[in-house]
C-alpha positions as CSV (number, residue, x, y, z in Angstrom):
1,M,0.1,-0.1,0.1
2,S,1.5,3.3,-0.9
3,Y,1.2,6.6,1.2
4,R,-1.4,7.9,-1.1
5,S,-3.8,5.1,-0.6
6,C,-7.0,6.4,0.9
7,P,-7.3,5.6,4.5
8,D,-10.9,4.3,4.0
9,W,-9.5,1.8,1.5
10,P,-11.2,-1.2,3.5
11,E,-14.7,0.4,2.9
12,L,-14.0,1.4,-0.6
13,M,-12.9,-2.2,-1.4
14,E,-16.5,-3.5,-0.4
15,I,-18.0,-0.8,-2.3
16,A,-15.9,-1.2,-5.7
17,P,-13.1,-3.7,-5.5
18,D,-12.1,-3.0,-9.1
19,L,-11.1,0.8,-8.1
20,Q,-8.2,2.1,-6.2
21,F,-8.6,5.0,-4.5
22,K,-5.7,7.5,-3.7
23,H,-5.3,11.1,-2.5
24,Y,-3.7,13.5,-4.7
25,T,-3.6,17.2,-5.3
26,V,-5.6,18.4,-8.1
27,A,-2.6,19.6,-10.1
28,E,-1.1,16.1,-9.9
29,V,-4.3,14.4,-11.6
30,K,-4.8,16.5,-14.5
31,L,-8.5,17.2,-14.5
32,P,-10.1,17.9,-17.9
33,A,-10.3,21.7,-18.9
34,D,-14.2,21.8,-18.6
35,A,-13.7,21.0,-14.7
36,L,-10.7,23.3,-14.3
37,A,-12.5,26.1,-15.8
38,N,-15.1,26.0,-13.4
39,L,-12.4,25.8,-10.3
40,D,-11.6,28.9,-8.6
41,V,-8.4,27.8,-6.7
42,T,-4.9,26.9,-7.1
43,T,-4.9,23.4,-8.2
44,D,-1.8,22.4,-5.8
45,E,-3.8,23.4,-2.9
46,V,-6.7,21.4,-3.0
47,E,-6.9,17.5,-2.9
48,I,-9.1,14.9,-4.6
49,C,-9.3,11.3,-3.7
50,C,-9.9,9.1,-6.9
51,D,-9.1,6.3,-9.1
52,V,-7.2,8.3,-11.5
53,D,-7.4,5.5,-14.5
54,R,-11.1,5.1,-14.1
55,H,-12.0,8.8,-13.3
56,V,-13.9,8.1,-10.4
57,Y,-13.9,10.4,-7.2
58,F,-14.7,9.8,-3.6
59,A,-16.7,13.0,-2.7
60,R,-16.1,12.5,1.0
61,H,-12.4,13.1,0.9
62,T,-12.3,15.7,-2.1
63,D,-12.7,19.2,-1.7
64,Q,-16.4,20.4,-2.4
65,R,-15.0,22.9,-5.1
66,V,-13.6,20.1,-6.8
67,V,-16.5,18.0,-6.4
68,D,-18.9,20.7,-7.8
69,A,-16.3,21.2,-10.8
70,L,-16.3,17.6,-11.5
71,R,-20.2,17.1,-11.7
72,R,-20.0,18.9,-15.0
73,S,-17.3,16.6,-16.5
74,H,-16.9,13.1,-17.7
75,W,-15.7,12.2,-14.0
76,F,-18.0,9.9,-12.0
77,D,-18.7,10.1,-8.2
78,L,-18.3,6.8,-6.4
79,T,-22.1,6.5,-5.8
80,E,-22.9,7.3,-9.6
81,W,-20.3,4.7,-10.4
82,T,-21.6,2.0,-8.4
83,T,-25.4,2.7,-9.3
84,S,-25.8,4.0,-12.6
85,G,-22.4,4.2,-14.2
86,P,-20.0,1.7,-15.7
87,G,-19.4,0.2,-12.2
88,A,-23.0,-1.0,-11.8
89,A,-22.4,-3.7,-14.5
90,L,-19.5,-4.9,-12.4
91,R,-21.5,-5.6,-9.3
92,L,-22.4,-8.8,-8.3
93,P,-26.3,-9.6,-8.1
94,T,-27.3,-10.1,-4.2
């Protein structure tokens, strides 16, 4: 496990075992231009908890301003990913 791994990884593994959430600054993640245009902060000052490869963020650990900006982009909130997004198809039936 890396130092960037989300401290809530056990909970996240139960929700979405195919994703790996880590903490980054927004500058490190290189968010899409449409999200950055709506973000009124310095990108190396705010954090995001996300799976960079799948474009999924964990809102509870992400700066609210970033969450608001990402809602207008192709990124998914974890809840959206697991209920109506691509992750919904990966969930096993209960």
